[in-house]
C-alpha positions as a LaTeX table, in Angstrom:
\begin{tabular}{lrrr}
\hline
Residue & $x$ (\AA) & $y$ (\AA) & $z$ (\AA) \\
\hline
Unk1 & $-65.75$ & $-32.68$ & 157.53 \\
Unk2 & $-68.47$ & $-34.94$ & 156.08 \\
Unk3 & $-68.20$ & $-38.73$ & 156.30 \\
Unk4 & $-67.57$ & $-39.26$ & 152.59 \\
Unk5 & $-64.57$ & $-36.92$ & 152.66 \\
Unk6 & $-63.32$ & $-38.51$ & 155.91 \\
Unk7 & $-63.54$ & $-41.97$ & 154.34 \\
Unk8 & $-61.76$ & $-40.84$ & 151.19 \\
Unk9 & $-58.99$ & $-39.03$ & 153.07 \\
Unk10 & $-58.53$ & $-41.90$ & 155.51 \\
Unk11 & $-58.26$ & $-44.47$ & 152.76 \\
Unk12 & $-56.02$ & $-42.19$ & 150.70 \\
Unk13 & $-53.73$ & $-41.83$ & 153.71 \\
Unk14 & $-53.57$ & $-45.63$ & 154.08 \\
Unk15 & $-52.83$ & $-46.13$ & 150.39 \\
Unk16 & $-50.29$ & $-43.32$ & 150.36 \\
Unk17 & $-48.44$ & $-44.86$ & 153.32 \\
Unk18 & $-48.64$ & $-48.46$ & 152.11 \\
Unk19 & $-47.63$ & $-47.79$ & 148.51 \\
Unk20 & $-44.15$ & $-46.70$ & 149.61 \\
Unk21 & $-43.51$ & $-50.06$ & 151.25 \\
Unk22 & $-45.20$ & $-51.96$ & 148.43 \\
Unk23 & $-42.85$ & $-50.30$ & 145.94 \\
Unk24 & $-39.82$ & $-51.05$ & 148.10 \\
Unk25 & $-41.02$ & $-54.64$ & 148.43 \\
Unk26 & $-40.75$ & $-54.87$ & 144.64 \\
Unk27 & $-37.45$ & $-53.02$ & 144.22 \\
Unk28 & $-35.26$ & $-54.00$ & 147.18 \\
Unk29 & $-35.28$ & $-57.79$ & 146.62 \\
Unk30 & $-34.04$ & $-57.19$ & 143.08 \\
Unk31 & $-31.07$ & $-55.20$ & 144.42 \\
Unk32 & $-30.13$ & $-57.81$ & 147.01 \\
Unk33 & $-30.27$ & $-60.59$ & 144.41 \\
Unk34 & $-28.07$ & $-58.62$ & 142.01 \\
Unk35 & $-25.57$ & $-58.01$ & 144.82 \\
Unk36 & $-25.45$ & $-61.73$ & 145.65 \\
Unk37 & $-25.05$ & $-62.66$ & 141.97 \\
Unk38 & $-22.13$ & $-60.26$ & 141.82 \\
Unk39 & $-20.60$ & $-62.05$ & 144.82 \\
Unk40 & $-21.03$ & $-65.43$ & 143.15 \\
Unk41 & $-19.46$ & $-64.06$ & 139.97 \\
Unk42 & $-16.52$ & $-62.18$ & 141.53 \\
Unk43 & $-16.13$ & $-63.76$ & 145.00 \\
Unk44 & $-15.73$ & $-60.23$ & 146.32 \\
Unk45 & $-16.83$ & $-60.38$ & 149.98 \\
Unk46 & $-18.02$ & $-56.78$ & 149.77 \\
Unk47 & $-20.91$ & $-57.82$ & 147.52 \\
Unk48 & $-21.90$ & $-60.54$ & 149.98 \\
Unk49 & $-21.93$ & $-58.02$ & 152.81 \\
Unk50 & $-23.98$ & $-55.67$ & 150.66 \\
Unk51 & $-26.54$ & $-58.38$ & 149.87 \\
Unk52 & $-26.92$ & $-59.11$ & 153.60 \\
Unk53 & $-27.39$ & $-55.45$ & 154.50 \\
Unk54 & $-29.98$ & $-54.94$ & 151.79 \\
Unk55 & $-31.75$ & $-58.14$ & 152.86 \\
Unk56 & $-32.07$ & $-56.79$ & 156.41 \\
Unk57 & $-33.46$ & $-53.54$ & 155.09 \\
Unk58 & $-35.93$ & $-55.47$ & 152.93 \\
Unk59 & $-37.12$ & $-57.43$ & 155.97 \\
Unk60 & $-37.75$ & $-54.31$ & 158.02 \\
Unk61 & $-39.70$ & $-52.60$ & 155.25 \\
Unk62 & $-41.57$ & $-55.81$ & 154.36 \\
Unk63 & $-42.84$ & $-56.09$ & 157.94 \\
Unk64 & $-44.17$ & $-52.52$ & 157.93 \\
Unk65 & $-45.73$ & $-53.08$ & 154.50 \\
Unk66 & $-47.49$ & $-56.20$ & 155.82 \\
Unk67 & $-49.03$ & $-54.22$ & 158.68 \\
Unk68 & $-50.20$ & $-51.33$ & 156.48 \\
Unk69 & $-51.50$ & $-53.73$ & 153.83 \\
Unk70 & $-53.57$ & $-55.58$ & 156.43 \\
Unk71 & $-55.09$ & $-52.26$ & 157.51 \\
Unk72 & $-56.11$ & $-51.53$ & 153.93 \\
Unk73 & $-57.76$ & $-54.95$ & 153.63 \\
Unk74 & $-59.91$ & $-54.19$ & 156.68 \\
Unk75 & $-60.67$ & $-50.66$ & 155.51 \\
Unk76 & $-62.04$ & $-51.93$ & 152.19 \\
Unk77 & $-64.80$ & $-53.74$ & 154.04 \\
Unk78 & $-65.30$ & $-51.17$ & 156.80 \\
Unk79 & $-65.28$ & $-47.97$ & 154.73 \\
Unk80 & $-66.48$ & $-49.19$ & 151.34 \\
Unk81 & $-69.05$ & $-51.99$ & 151.85 \\
Unk82 & $-70.94$ & $-50.84$ & 148.77 \\
Unk83 & $-67.88$ & $-51.37$ & 146.63 \\
Unk84 & $-67.06$ & $-54.78$ & 148.11 \\
Unk85 & $-70.67$ & $-55.96$ & 147.77 \\
Unk86 & $-70.65$ & $-54.92$ & 144.13 \\
Unk87 & $-67.11$ & $-55.85$ & 143.10 \\
Unk88 & $-65.98$ & $-58.59$ & 145.48 \\
Unk89 & $-67.31$ & $-61.45$ & 143.39 \\
Unk90 & $-65.86$ & $-59.96$ & 140.21 \\
Unk91 & $-62.30$ & $-59.08$ & 141.22 \\
Unk92 & $-61.89$ & $-61.49$ & 144.10 \\
Unk93 & $-59.41$ & $-63.50$ & 142.04 \\
Unk94 & $-56.62$ & $-60.88$ & 141.79 \\
Unk95 & $-56.97$ & $-60.12$ & 145.49 \\
Unk96 & $-56.69$ & $-63.80$ & 146.45 \\
Unk97 & $-53.75$ & $-64.30$ & 144.08 \\
Unk98 & $-52.07$ & $-61.25$ & 145.58 \\
Unk99 & $-52.41$ & $-62.88$ & 148.99 \\
Unk100 & $-50.78$ & $-66.04$ & 147.67 \\
Unk101 & $-47.90$ & $-64.06$ & 146.18 \\
Unk102 & $-47.51$ & $-62.16$ & 149.44 \\
Unk103 & $-47.23$ & $-65.35$ & 151.49 \\
Unk104 & $-44.77$ & $-66.79$ & 148.97 \\
Unk105 & $-42.64$ & $-63.68$ & 149.33 \\
Unk106 & $-42.78$ & $-63.90$ & 153.13 \\
Unk107 & $-41.81$ & $-67.59$ & 153.22 \\
Unk108 & $-38.88$ & $-67.26$ & 150.85 \\
Unk109 & $-37.69$ & $-64.02$ & 152.45 \\
Unk110 & $-37.43$ & $-65.97$ & 155.72 \\
Unk111 & $-35.43$ & $-68.71$ & 153.98 \\
Unk112 & $-33.21$ & $-66.08$ & 152.37 \\
Unk113 & $-32.54$ & $-64.28$ & 155.66 \\
Unk114 & $-31.76$ & $-67.42$ & 157.67 \\
Unk115 & $-30.33$ & $-69.56$ & 154.89 \\
Unk116 & $-26.85$ & $-68.07$ & 154.72 \\
Unk117 & $-24.32$ & $-70.94$ & 155.05 \\
Unk118 & $-27.20$ & $-73.42$ & 155.45 \\
Unk119 & $-28.05$ & $-73.99$ & 151.78 \\
Unk120 & $-25.87$ & $-73.85$ & 148.68 \\
Unk121 & $-25.12$ & $-70.41$ & 147.19 \\
Unk122 & $-27.04$ & $-71.19$ & 144.00 \\
Unk123 & $-30.10$ & $-72.36$ & 145.90 \\
Unk124 & $-29.82$ & $-69.37$ & 148.21 \\
Unk125 & $-29.77$ & $-66.86$ & 145.38 \\
Unk126 & $-32.69$ & $-68.74$ & 143.81 \\
Unk127 & $-34.75$ & $-68.15$ & 146.96 \\
Unk128 & $-33.88$ & $-64.45$ & 146.64 \\
Unk129 & $-35.05$ & $-64.53$ & 143.04 \\
Unk130 & $-38.38$ & $-66.01$ & 144.16 \\
Unk131 & $-38.72$ & $-63.19$ & 146.71 \\
Unk132 & $-38.09$ & $-60.61$ & 143.97 \\
Unk133 & $-40.48$ & $-62.29$ & 141.54 \\
Unk134 & $-43.30$ & $-62.81$ & 144.04 \\
Unk135 & $-42.98$ & $-59.19$ & 145.19 \\
Unk136 & $-43.41$ & $-57.95$ & 141.63 \\
Unk137 & $-46.27$ & $-60.40$ & 140.93 \\
Unk138 & $-48.02$ & $-59.34$ & 144.15 \\
Unk139 & $-47.96$ & $-55.73$ & 143.01 \\
Unk140 & $-49.20$ & $-56.67$ & 139.55 \\
Unk141 & $-52.26$ & $-58.47$ & 140.95 \\
Unk142 & $-53.22$ & $-55.47$ & 143.08 \\
Unk143 & $-52.85$ & $-53.09$ & 140.15 \\
Unk144 & $-54.99$ & $-55.44$ & 138.01 \\
Unk145 & $-57.81$ & $-54.85$ & 140.51 \\
Unk146 & $-57.32$ & $-51.10$ & 140.30 \\
Unk147 & $-57.22$ & $-51.29$ & 136.50 \\
Unk148 & $-60.61$ & $-53.00$ & 136.65 \\
Unk149 & $-61.99$ & $-50.06$ & 138.61 \\
Unk150 & $-60.91$ & $-47.85$ & 135.70 \\
Unk151 & $-61.99$ & $-50.37$ & 133.04 \\
Unk152 & $-64.83$ & $-52.48$ & 134.49 \\
Unk153 & $-65.22$ & $-55.63$ & 132.39 \\
Unk154 & $-65.98$ & $-59.31$ & 132.84 \\
Unk155 & $-69.58$ & $-59.02$ & 134.05 \\
Unk156 & $-73.08$ & $-57.94$ & 133.07 \\
Unk157 & $-75.82$ & $-56.17$ & 134.95 \\
Unk158 & $-79.38$ & $-57.36$ & 135.42 \\
Unk159 & $-82.15$ & $-55.36$ & 133.72 \\
Unk160 & $-82.40$ & $-53.01$ & 136.72 \\
Unk161 & $-78.96$ & $-51.67$ & 135.76 \\
Unk162 & $-77.71$ & $-51.82$ & 139.34 \\
Unk163 & $-77.33$ & $-55.50$ & 140.23 \\
Unk164 & $-74.56$ & $-57.80$ & 138.99 \\
Unk165 & $-75.65$ & $-60.89$ & 137.09 \\
Unk166 & $-73.48$ & $-63.42$ & 138.93 \\
Unk167 & $-73.93$ & $-65.99$ & 136.16 \\
Unk168 & $-72.21$ & $-63.64$ & 133.72 \\
Unk169 & $-68.99$ & $-63.07$ & 135.70 \\
Unk170 & $-65.76$ & $-63.92$ & 133.90 \\
Unk171 & $-62.95$ & $-63.44$ & 136.48 \\
Unk172 & $-60.19$ & $-63.70$ & 133.87 \\
Unk173 & $-61.77$ & $-61.02$ & 131.68 \\
Unk174 & $-62.16$ & $-58.83$ & 134.77 \\
Unk175 & $-58.58$ & $-59.28$ & 135.94 \\
Unk176 & $-57.02$ & $-58.96$ & 132.49 \\
Unk177 & $-59.14$ & $-56.01$ & 131.45 \\
Unk178 & $-58.08$ & $-53.59$ & 128.76 \\
Unk179 & $-56.20$ & $-51.44$ & 131.27 \\
Unk180 & $-54.24$ & $-54.07$ & 133.17 \\
Unk181 & $-51.10$ & $-54.11$ & 131.03 \\
Unk182 & $-50.33$ & $-50.41$ & 130.86 \\
Unk183 & $-51.11$ & $-49.83$ & 134.55 \\
Unk184 & $-49.04$ & $-52.77$ & 135.81 \\
Unk185 & $-46.15$ & $-51.89$ & 133.50 \\
Unk186 & $-46.14$ & $-48.26$ & 134.62 \\
Unk187 & $-46.43$ & $-49.08$ & 138.34 \\
Unk188 & $-43.82$ & $-51.87$ & 138.30 \\
Unk189 & $-41.27$ & $-49.65$ & 136.56 \\
Unk190 & $-42.13$ & $-46.86$ & 139.00 \\
Unk191 & $-41.43$ & $-49.18$ & 141.94 \\
Unk192 & $-37.99$ & $-50.12$ & 140.63 \\
Unk193 & $-37.22$ & $-46.51$ & 139.75 \\
Unk194 & $-38.32$ & $-45.06$ & 143.09 \\
Unk195 & $-36.48$ & $-47.73$ & 145.08 \\
Unk196 & $-33.37$ & $-47.40$ & 142.94 \\
Unk197 & $-33.33$ & $-43.60$ & 143.27 \\
Unk198 & $-33.76$ & $-43.76$ & 147.06 \\
Unk199 & $-30.97$ & $-46.33$ & 147.50 \\
Unk200 & $-28.74$ & $-44.36$ & 145.11 \\
Unk201 & $-29.33$ & $-41.22$ & 147.17 \\
Unk202 & $-28.45$ & $-42.94$ & 150.45 \\
Unk203 & $-25.20$ & $-44.43$ & 149.17 \\
Unk204 & $-24.25$ & $-41.25$ & 147.30 \\
Unk205 & $-24.65$ & $-39.34$ & 150.56 \\
Unk206 & $-22.52$ & $-41.89$ & 152.42 \\
Unk207 & $-19.92$ & $-41.71$ & 149.64 \\
Unk208 & $-19.76$ & $-37.93$ & 150.04 \\
Unk209 & $-19.01$ & $-38.48$ & 153.73 \\
Unk210 & $-16.46$ & $-41.21$ & 153.05 \\
Unk211 & $-15.00$ & $-40.91$ & 149.56 \\
Unk212 & $-12.79$ & $-44.01$ & 150.00 \\
Unk213 & $-15.60$ & $-46.44$ & 150.83 \\
Unk214 & $-15.63$ & $-49.29$ & 148.34 \\
Unk215 & $-18.77$ & $-50.64$ & 150.05 \\
Unk216 & $-20.85$ & $-47.59$ & 149.15 \\
Unk217 & $-19.20$ & $-47.34$ & 145.74 \\
Unk218 & $-20.31$ & $-50.88$ & 144.85 \\
Unk219 & $-23.78$ & $-50.25$ & 146.28 \\
Unk220 & $-24.07$ & $-47.07$ & 144.24 \\
Unk221 & $-23.02$ & $-48.88$ & 141.07 \\
Unk222 & $-25.74$ & $-51.56$ & 141.39 \\
Unk223 & $-28.55$ & $-49.24$ & 142.43 \\
Unk224 & $-27.63$ & $-46.60$ & 139.85 \\
Unk225 & $-27.91$ & $-49.25$ & 137.14 \\
Unk226 & $-31.49$ & $-50.08$ & 138.18 \\
Unk227 & $-32.41$ & $-46.41$ & 138.51 \\
Unk228 & $-31.00$ & $-45.46$ & 135.10 \\
Unk229 & $-32.63$ & $-48.32$ & 133.17 \\
Unk230 & $-36.08$ & $-47.77$ & 134.66 \\
Unk231 & $-35.84$ & $-43.97$ & 134.38 \\
Unk232 & $-35.27$ & $-44.28$ & 130.64 \\
Unk233 & $-38.03$ & $-46.89$ & 130.18 \\
Unk234 & $-40.67$ & $-45.09$ & 132.26 \\
Unk235 & $-41.56$ & $-42.41$ & 129.65 \\
Unk236 & $-42.45$ & $-45.19$ & 127.19 \\
Unk237 & $-44.87$ & $-46.80$ & 129.64 \\
Unk238 & $-46.23$ & $-43.35$ & 130.52 \\
Unk239 & $-46.95$ & $-42.68$ & 126.86 \\
Unk240 & $-48.81$ & $-46.00$ & 126.56 \\
Unk241 & $-50.86$ & $-45.10$ & 129.64 \\
Unk242 & $-51.68$ & $-41.63$ & 128.35 \\
Unk243 & $-52.98$ & $-42.97$ & 125.05 \\
Unk244 & $-55.16$ & $-45.50$ & 126.86 \\
Unk245 & $-56.60$ & $-42.77$ & 129.11 \\
Unk246 & $-57.25$ & $-40.56$ & 126.07 \\
Unk247 & $-59.28$ & $-43.32$ & 124.46 \\
Unk248 & $-61.18$ & $-44.76$ & 127.43 \\
Unk249 & $-61.26$ & $-41.99$ & 130.08 \\
Unk250 & $-61.33$ & $-38.72$ & 128.14 \\
Unk251 & $-62.49$ & $-36.63$ & 131.11 \\
Unk252 & $-59.44$ & $-37.79$ & 133.07 \\
Unk253 & $-57.16$ & $-36.72$ & 130.22 \\
Unk254 & $-58.89$ & $-33.34$ & 130.08 \\
Unk255 & $-58.47$ & $-32.88$ & 133.83 \\
Unk256 & $-54.81$ & $-33.87$ & 133.99 \\
Unk257 & $-53.99$ & $-31.53$ & 131.07 \\
Unk258 & $-56.26$ & $-28.68$ & 132.16 \\
Unk259 & $-58.13$ & $-28.87$ & 128.84 \\
Unk260 & $-61.52$ & $-27.17$ & 129.12 \\
Unk261 & $-62.53$ & $-26.77$ & 125.48 \\
Unk262 & $-62.94$ & $-29.60$ & 122.98 \\
Unk263 & $-60.30$ & $-28.80$ & 120.40 \\
Unk264 & $-58.48$ & $-30.21$ & 117.41 \\
Unk265 & $-54.73$ & $-29.74$ & 117.64 \\
Unk266 & $-54.85$ & $-29.37$ & 121.43 \\
Unk267 & $-51.72$ & $-28.01$ & 123.15 \\
Unk268 & $-49.69$ & $-29.66$ & 125.89 \\
Unk269 & $-49.56$ & $-27.54$ & 129.05 \\
Unk270 & $-46.61$ & $-27.20$ & 131.37 \\
Unk271 & $-47.64$ & $-25.80$ & 134.73 \\
Unk272 & $-50.74$ & $-23.66$ & 134.98 \\
Unk273 & $-53.67$ & $-23.19$ & 137.32 \\
Unk274 & $-57.03$ & $-24.74$ & 136.33 \\
Unk275 & $-59.63$ & $-22.21$ & 137.52 \\
Unk276 & $-62.92$ & $-24.03$ & 138.12 \\
Unk277 & $-64.88$ & $-20.76$ & 138.38 \\
Unk278 & $-63.81$ & $-19.34$ & 135.01 \\
Unk279 & $-63.25$ & $-22.79$ & 133.43 \\
Unk280 & $-59.84$ & $-21.78$ & 132.10 \\
Unk281 & $-56.27$ & $-22.84$ & 132.82 \\
Unk282 & $-54.14$ & $-19.81$ & 133.64 \\
Unk283 & $-50.39$ & $-19.20$ & 133.57 \\
Unk284 & $-49.53$ & $-22.40$ & 131.68 \\
Unk285 & $-46.81$ & $-22.75$ & 129.06 \\
Unk286 & $-48.52$ & $-24.24$ & 126.01 \\
Unk287 & $-46.84$ & $-26.35$ & 123.32 \\
Unk288 & $-49.13$ & $-26.24$ & 120.26 \\
Unk289 & $-50.55$ & $-29.54$ & 118.90 \\
Unk290 & $-48.45$ & $-31.62$ & 121.31 \\
Unk291 & $-51.35$ & $-33.04$ & 123.36 \\
Unk292 & $-53.09$ & $-34.27$ & 120.21 \\
Unk293 & $-49.83$ & $-35.83$ & 119.03 \\
Unk294 & $-49.10$ & $-37.57$ & 122.34 \\
Unk295 & $-52.69$ & $-38.76$ & 122.87 \\
Unk296 & $-53.59$ & $-39.83$ & 119.33 \\
Unk297 & $-50.38$ & $-39.66$ & 117.23 \\
Unk298 & $-52.09$ & $-36.99$ & 115.14 \\
Unk299 & $-51.39$ & $-33.24$ & 115.45 \\
Unk300 & $-54.96$ & $-32.45$ & 114.33 \\
Unk301 & $-56.79$ & $-35.04$ & 116.46 \\
Unk302 & $-59.69$ & $-33.81$ & 118.55 \\
Unk303 & $-59.26$ & $-33.83$ & 122.33 \\
Unk304 & $-62.41$ & $-33.58$ & 124.42 \\
Unk305 & $-62.46$ & $-30.81$ & 127.00 \\
Unk306 & $-63.99$ & $-30.84$ & 130.47 \\
Unk307 & $-66.91$ & $-28.75$ & 129.24 \\
Unk308 & $-68.04$ & $-31.72$ & 127.15 \\
Unk309 & $-68.98$ & $-33.56$ & 130.36 \\
Unk310 & $-71.64$ & $-32.78$ & 132.99 \\
Unk311 & $-70.23$ & $-30.90$ & 135.97 \\
Unk312 & $-71.13$ & $-33.68$ & 138.36 \\
Unk313 & $-69.05$ & $-36.15$ & 136.30 \\
Unk314 & $-65.88$ & $-34.07$ & 136.04 \\
Unk315 & $-62.78$ & $-34.86$ & 138.09 \\
Unk316 & $-61.34$ & $-31.96$ & 140.07 \\
Unk317 & $-58.89$ & $-30.49$ & 137.52 \\
Unk318 & $-56.90$ & $-28.53$ & 140.11 \\
Unk319 & $-55.97$ & $-31.67$ & 142.06 \\
Unk320 & $-55.49$ & $-33.92$ & 139.02 \\
Unk321 & $-53.56$ & $-31.42$ & 136.91 \\
Unk322 & $-51.29$ & $-30.39$ & 139.79 \\
Unk323 & $-50.55$ & $-34.02$ & 140.73 \\
Unk324 & $-49.84$ & $-34.87$ & 137.09 \\
Unk325 & $-47.42$ & $-31.97$ & 136.75 \\
Unk326 & $-45.61$ & $-33.07$ & 139.92 \\
Unk327 & $-45.37$ & $-36.65$ & 138.64 \\
Unk328 & $-44.02$ & $-35.62$ & 135.24 \\
Unk329 & $-41.65$ & $-33.08$ & 136.80 \\
Unk330 & $-40.17$ & $-35.62$ & 139.21 \\
Unk331 & $-39.86$ & $-38.23$ & 136.46 \\
Unk332 & $-38.17$ & $-35.77$ & 134.12 \\
Unk333 & $-35.73$ & $-34.73$ & 136.84 \\
Unk334 & $-34.81$ & $-38.37$ & 137.48 \\
Unk335 & $-34.21$ & $-38.92$ & 133.77 \\
Unk336 & $-31.91$ & $-35.90$ & 133.70 \\
Unk337 & $-30.02$ & $-37.02$ & 136.80 \\
Unk338 & $-29.68$ & $-40.57$ & 135.45 \\
Unk339 & $-28.35$ & $-39.34$ & 132.10 \\
Unk340 & $-25.87$ & $-37.05$ & 133.86 \\
Unk341 & $-24.64$ & $-39.89$ & 136.07 \\
Unk342 & $-24.35$ & $-42.26$ & 133.11 \\
Unk343 & $-22.38$ & $-39.69$ & 131.12 \\
Unk344 & $-19.95$ & $-39.08$ & 133.98 \\
Unk345 & $-19.64$ & $-42.84$ & 134.59 \\
Unk346 & $-18.84$ & $-43.34$ & 130.90 \\
Unk347 & $-16.23$ & $-40.56$ & 130.98 \\
Unk348 & $-14.65$ & $-41.90$ & 134.18 \\
Unk349 & $-15.09$ & $-45.56$ & 133.18 \\
Unk350 & $-16.50$ & $-46.34$ & 136.62 \\
Unk351 & $-18.98$ & $-45.33$ & 139.29 \\
Unk352 & $-19.24$ & $-41.50$ & 139.27 \\
Unk353 & $-17.55$ & $-39.82$ & 142.23 \\
Unk354 & $-17.78$ & $-36.19$ & 141.12 \\
Unk355 & $-19.06$ & $-34.26$ & 144.13 \\
Unk356 & $-21.72$ & $-32.39$ & 142.15 \\
Unk357 & $-23.02$ & $-35.57$ & 140.56 \\
Unk358 & $-23.20$ & $-37.22$ & 143.97 \\
Unk359 & $-25.12$ & $-34.23$ & 145.31 \\
Unk360 & $-27.53$ & $-34.43$ & 142.38 \\
Unk361 & $-28.09$ & $-38.12$ & 143.14 \\
Unk362 & $-28.80$ & $-37.26$ & 146.79 \\
Unk363 & $-31.26$ & $-34.55$ & 145.72 \\
Unk364 & $-33.07$ & $-37.04$ & 143.49 \\
Unk365 & $-33.51$ & $-39.65$ & 146.23 \\
Unk366 & $-37.13$ & $-38.79$ & 147.20 \\
Unk367 & $-38.35$ & $-37.88$ & 143.72 \\
Unk368 & $-39.39$ & $-41.40$ & 142.73 \\
Unk369 & $-41.69$ & $-41.81$ & 145.72 \\
Unk370 & $-43.09$ & $-38.31$ & 145.28 \\
Unk371 & $-43.88$ & $-39.26$ & 141.67 \\
Unk372 & $-45.60$ & $-42.47$ & 142.81 \\
Unk373 & $-47.77$ & $-40.60$ & 145.29 \\
Unk374 & $-48.66$ & $-38.00$ & 142.67 \\
Unk375 & $-49.35$ & $-40.69$ & 140.07 \\
Unk376 & $-51.77$ & $-42.53$ & 142.32 \\
Unk377 & $-53.50$ & $-39.23$ & 143.06 \\
Unk378 & $-53.98$ & $-38.81$ & 139.31 \\
Unk379 & $-55.30$ & $-42.36$ & 138.95 \\
Unk380 & $-57.77$ & $-42.17$ & 141.83 \\
Unk381 & $-58.90$ & $-38.53$ & 141.72 \\
Unk382 & $-59.01$ & $-38.63$ & 137.92 \\
Unk383 & $-61.67$ & $-41.37$ & 138.11 \\
Unk384 & $-63.95$ & $-39.40$ & 140.44 \\
Unk385 & $-66.86$ & $-39.19$ & 141.05 \\
Unk386 & $-66.77$ & $-42.92$ & 140.23 \\
Unk387 & $-65.28$ & $-45.67$ & 142.40 \\
Unk388 & $-66.04$ & $-48.06$ & 139.52 \\
Unk389 & $-65.86$ & $-46.02$ & 136.34 \\
Unk390 & $-69.30$ & $-45.28$ & 134.89 \\
Unk391 & $-70.83$ & $-48.01$ & 137.06 \\
Unk392 & $-70.78$ & $-47.05$ & 140.77 \\
Unk393 & $-70.29$ & $-43.62$ & 142.32 \\
Unk394 & $-67.97$ & $-43.22$ & 145.29 \\
Unk395 & $-70.75$ & $-41.60$ & 147.32 \\
Unk396 & $-72.91$ & $-44.71$ & 146.84 \\
Unk397 & $-70.16$ & $-47.08$ & 148.01 \\
Unk398 & $-69.25$ & $-45.51$ & 151.36 \\
Unk399 & $-70.42$ & $-46.99$ & 154.65 \\
Unk400 & $-73.48$ & $-45.42$ & 156.34 \\
Unk401 & $-71.69$ & $-45.57$ & 159.70 \\
Unk402 & $-71.20$ & $-41.98$ & 161.01 \\
Unk403 & $-68.21$ & $-40.17$ & 162.54 \\
Unk404 & $-65.64$ & $-41.57$ & 160.11 \\
Unk405 & $-63.23$ & $-38.82$ & 161.07 \\
Unk406 & $-62.45$ & $-40.79$ & 164.26 \\
Unk407 & $-60.93$ & $-43.85$ & 162.52 \\
Unk408 & $-59.17$ & $-41.48$ & 160.11 \\
Unk409 & $-57.40$ & $-39.70$ & 162.97 \\
Unk410 & $-56.69$ & $-43.01$ & 164.73 \\
Unk411 & $-54.99$ & $-44.47$ & 161.68 \\
Unk412 & $-53.07$ & $-41.24$ & 161.13 \\
Unk413 & $-51.40$ & $-41.61$ & 164.54 \\
Unk414 & $-50.76$ & $-45.29$ & 163.86 \\
Unk415 & $-48.96$ & $-44.43$ & 160.62 \\
Unk416 & $-46.92$ & $-41.74$ & 162.36 \\
Unk417 & $-45.82$ & $-44.36$ & 164.91 \\
Unk418 & $-44.94$ & $-46.88$ & 162.19 \\
Unk419 & $-43.04$ & $-44.20$ & 160.27 \\
Unk420 & $-41.01$ & $-43.37$ & 163.39 \\
Unk421 & $-40.19$ & $-47.07$ & 163.86 \\
Unk422 & $-39.03$ & $-47.36$ & 160.25 \\
Unk423 & $-36.83$ & $-44.27$ & 160.47 \\
Unk424 & $-35.22$ & $-45.48$ & 163.71 \\
Unk425 & $-34.50$ & $-48.98$ & 162.37 \\
Unk426 & $-33.18$ & $-47.80$ & 159.01 \\
Unk427 & $-31.07$ & $-45.09$ & 160.66 \\
Unk428 & $-29.39$ & $-47.81$ & 162.69 \\
Unk429 & $-28.79$ & $-49.94$ & 159.61 \\
Unk430 & $-27.27$ & $-47.01$ & 157.70 \\
Unk431 & $-25.17$ & $-45.83$ & 160.65 \\
Unk432 & $-23.44$ & $-49.23$ & 160.80 \\
Unk433 & $-22.08$ & $-48.67$ & 157.29 \\
Unk434 & $-20.75$ & $-45.17$ & 158.03 \\
Unk435 & $-17.20$ & $-44.19$ & 158.95 \\
Unk436 & $-13.68$ & $-45.62$ & 158.60 \\
Unk437 & $-14.45$ & $-48.69$ & 160.74 \\
Unk438 & $-17.75$ & $-49.48$ & 159.05 \\
Unk439 & $-16.79$ & $-52.99$ & 157.90 \\
Unk440 & $-15.70$ & $-53.97$ & 161.41 \\
Unk441 & $-19.08$ & $-52.85$ & 162.77 \\
Unk442 & $-20.90$ & $-54.74$ & 160.01 \\
Unk443 & $-19.02$ & $-57.95$ & 160.77 \\
Unk444 & $-19.67$ & $-57.61$ & 164.50 \\
Unk445 & $-23.35$ & $-57.03$ & 163.77 \\
Unk446 & $-23.50$ & $-60.13$ & 161.57 \\
Unk447 & $-21.79$ & $-62.29$ & 164.20 \\
Unk448 & $-24.23$ & $-61.09$ & 166.85 \\
Unk449 & $-27.21$ & $-61.88$ & 164.60 \\
Unk450 & $-25.78$ & $-65.34$ & 163.85 \\
Unk451 & $-25.38$ & $-65.99$ & 167.59 \\
Unk452 & $-28.97$ & $-64.90$ & 168.29 \\
Unk453 & $-30.31$ & $-67.10$ & 165.49 \\
\hline
\end{tabular}
């Protein structure tokens, strides 16, 4: 394995691991705040208990996310010095602001966790709201930096065409580039959707095991609400993103749709195998004119194919198209599951408890995170061979240090260890809420924590 591939795979592994915890860091605080607001509104102790359990889960996952995020910060400098030398002065602002939002989230999460019965309920829920807001803002700043990589703006190059004119840098124009809104909107909704679906799946499973549990029924009601709202909004943000890509990154659109020929009235493809050798996409179901309609709101609009671009500037259509199909498939399944659950909830006038609906919710639990991983694969691989689109190639940004497979393997084992720690801790948290005496165990656990504090 050459060093460029080792660096790319190692960094992709870090991003793929971290993005799960980053998404949960956005979604979980929102759930715990909603649960506490429900307690303040109804004075139902079950909601208070639920808020405390979700807060503990948020703390565990936040800690792992902090570790993996720190690793990524080091890897940016160690693996991609060419990128940091070129881009650091341009997009340093969103990275520094992300750090500020991260520390704000950490501080107020600590106050939230240890502030029960020490500050007023309204002030306590306000600290939770700050945790939720700073988590979302932190993610937005990071995605702004990634959007700049897809839409590099806010600077000029010197006459040599390779060196940044530092006097020309506009950090606000760089951060709020033409791609920042659609990418941050799509990713933020994805974080809420993925977290909501995972939490829904956990509590649906526990409700199958204990059909009389009001604790899991209330948890399912809150998390299902977040999942359903974001599932129905996500296609709108996806459409906005697709139209932006069609306009500003046409080779990415061609790769994710398996479109080889430049064509007016291009079809939308479902499935299919993009064959790089024959430059055709085989076995796909084609919907005539639909790609032109979705990309340009015109059934006869021209869509550029991959053949319109030099071979060394084409993304790998097999990877990008496959990842895109997985993302859309998972998103569509979540929409279907959400609509089914909402229909049954409307018919029953309450949280759905039909066994088949609960099983569908359990089956949908991992789909949000699978969609996020696939979506980031589309974003990153669809930009290749550029690390900064049309400005700097990935091969020119990698470190000259050899044997990069060694740190890649080292970090792989580190992530396996962290994953095992997360599974063990969360399994304990979930086990406490299982069974007929779950509430007694929860209360004993809370008393023990209070004594230790």
